[in-house]
Legacy VTK file of the C-alpha trace (Angstrom):
# vtk DataFile Version 3.0
C-alpha trace
ASCII
DATASET POLYDATA
POINTS 84 float
35.591 30.077 23.635
39.162 31.513 23.981
41.349 32.865 21.268
43.528 30.081 19.986
47.404 30.977 19.124
48.034 31.129 15.419
50.463 28.522 14.271
51.787 28.258 10.800
50.476 25.282 8.731
51.269 23.965 5.357
48.206 23.725 3.126
47.040 20.126 2.381
46.947 20.698 -1.174
50.561 22.241 -1.047
51.927 19.213 0.876
54.776 16.997 -0.850
56.869 13.961 0.077
56.588 12.705 3.610
54.187 15.318 4.606
51.720 14.454 1.965
51.954 10.687 2.974
51.051 11.601 6.466
48.010 13.792 5.131
46.856 10.964 2.662
47.068 8.642 5.767
45.006 11.018 7.737
42.327 11.465 5.014
42.094 7.417 4.594
41.836 7.181 8.426
39.162 9.726 9.093
38.079 11.169 5.817
39.618 14.467 6.721
42.770 16.077 8.250
41.784 16.914 11.801
43.212 20.234 13.155
45.373 18.412 15.834
46.981 16.562 12.953
47.268 19.576 10.519
48.794 21.762 13.229
51.886 19.585 13.227
52.477 19.984 9.344
55.582 21.816 9.774
56.983 18.682 11.348
55.911 15.590 9.619
58.240 13.294 11.559
56.595 14.600 14.907
52.917 13.954 13.000
54.139 10.381 12.207
55.178 9.700 15.934
52.166 11.315 17.401
49.898 9.189 15.167
51.621 6.180 16.098
51.533 6.999 19.742
47.772 7.652 19.473
47.274 4.300 17.415
49.088 2.479 20.566
46.998 4.037 22.960
43.464 4.178 21.453
43.394 1.467 18.650
45.873 -1.259 19.656
44.855 -4.179 21.927
44.334 -2.962 25.520
42.341 -4.199 28.603
39.981 -1.292 28.007
37.413 -1.106 25.244
37.830 1.509 22.700
34.749 3.386 23.931
36.446 3.584 27.475
39.553 4.917 26.137
37.712 7.600 24.351
35.486 8.416 27.340
38.769 8.713 29.417
40.052 11.311 26.813
36.855 13.248 26.694
36.604 13.301 30.588
40.478 14.392 30.881
39.860 17.057 28.309
36.810 18.258 30.165
38.737 18.302 33.490
41.549 20.202 31.936
39.052 22.644 30.414
40.272 21.833 26.862
38.131 21.491 23.736
38.154 17.825 22.644
LINES 1 85
84 0 1 2 3 4 5 6 7 8 9 10 11 12 13 14 15 16 17 18 19 20 21 22 23 24 25 26 27 28 29 30 31 32 33 34 35 36 37 38 39 40 41 42 43 44 45 46 47 48 49 50 51 52 53 54 55 56 57 58 59 60 61 62 63 64 65 66 67 68 69 70 71 72 73 74 75 76 77 78 79 80 81 82 83
């Protein structure tokens, strides 16, 4: 596996204000804060926008079933040699 760059992150336990709200929502959604979410901790507004975008694509009403959308994400990640 290739080395990943280091990106500063705010620890979940040290989050306050809007960032804490974003982490709490992540914990409620998934039972954990995934790395893709945590990496945005320095910019909680971007995190919020990203999660809303994700929800619009993957959770909201769509002509595609949820499993089809997830499969497209996996295939796209694989085609781009990206860990999903």
